[in-house]
C-alpha positions as CSV (number, residue, x, y, z in Angstrom):
1,M,-29.2,-23.1,21.3
2,G,-26.6,-21.7,19.4
3,M,-27.4,-19.7,16.2
4,T,-26.4,-20.5,12.3
5,N,-24.1,-19.5,10.1
6,K,-27.1,-18.6,8.0
7,Q,-28.7,-17.2,11.2
8,F,-25.2,-15.2,12.6
9,Q,-24.8,-13.3,8.7
10,G,-27.9,-12.0,8.9
11,F,-27.3,-10.3,12.1
12,I,-24.1,-8.7,10.9
13,R,-25.9,-7.6,7.7
14,L,-29.6,-6.7,10.4
15,A,-26.4,-4.5,12.4
16,L,-24.0,-3.3,9.3
17,E,-27.1,-1.2,8.1
18,L,-27.9,0.1,10.7
19,L,-25.1,1.7,11.8
20,E,-24.7,2.6,8.2
21,R,-27.6,4.7,8.9
22,A,-26.3,6.4,12.3
23,L,-23.1,6.9,9.9
24,Q,-24.9,9.1,7.5
25,K,-26.6,11.4,10.1
26,S,-23.7,11.1,12.2
27,P,-20.4,11.1,9.4
28,D,-17.9,12.0,11.5
29,N,-18.6,9.7,15.2
30,E,-15.1,7.4,14.8
31,E,-16.1,4.9,17.2
32,L,-19.6,4.3,14.8
33,K,-16.7,3.7,12.4
34,K,-14.4,1.7,14.2
35,V,-17.7,-0.5,15.1
36,K,-19.0,-0.8,11.3
37,D,-15.5,-1.7,10.5
38,I,-15.0,-4.4,12.9
39,F,-18.6,-6.3,12.1
40,Q,-17.5,-6.2,7.9
41,L,-14.4,-8.5,9.2
42,M,-16.9,-10.7,10.7
43,L,-18.8,-10.9,8.2
44,E,-15.5,-11.2,5.4
45,D,-14.1,-13.6,8.4
46,D,-17.2,-15.9,7.3
């Protein structure tokens, strides 16, 4: 069973929020920044 577009967007928004919290704790973490950028693009593409 697949995800609806709304469910997918909700998942991405949740992940972005968690990534933002992680970046607040480790603002210099380049890997987290890259993942956040990728997730942001996934949300904007939709």
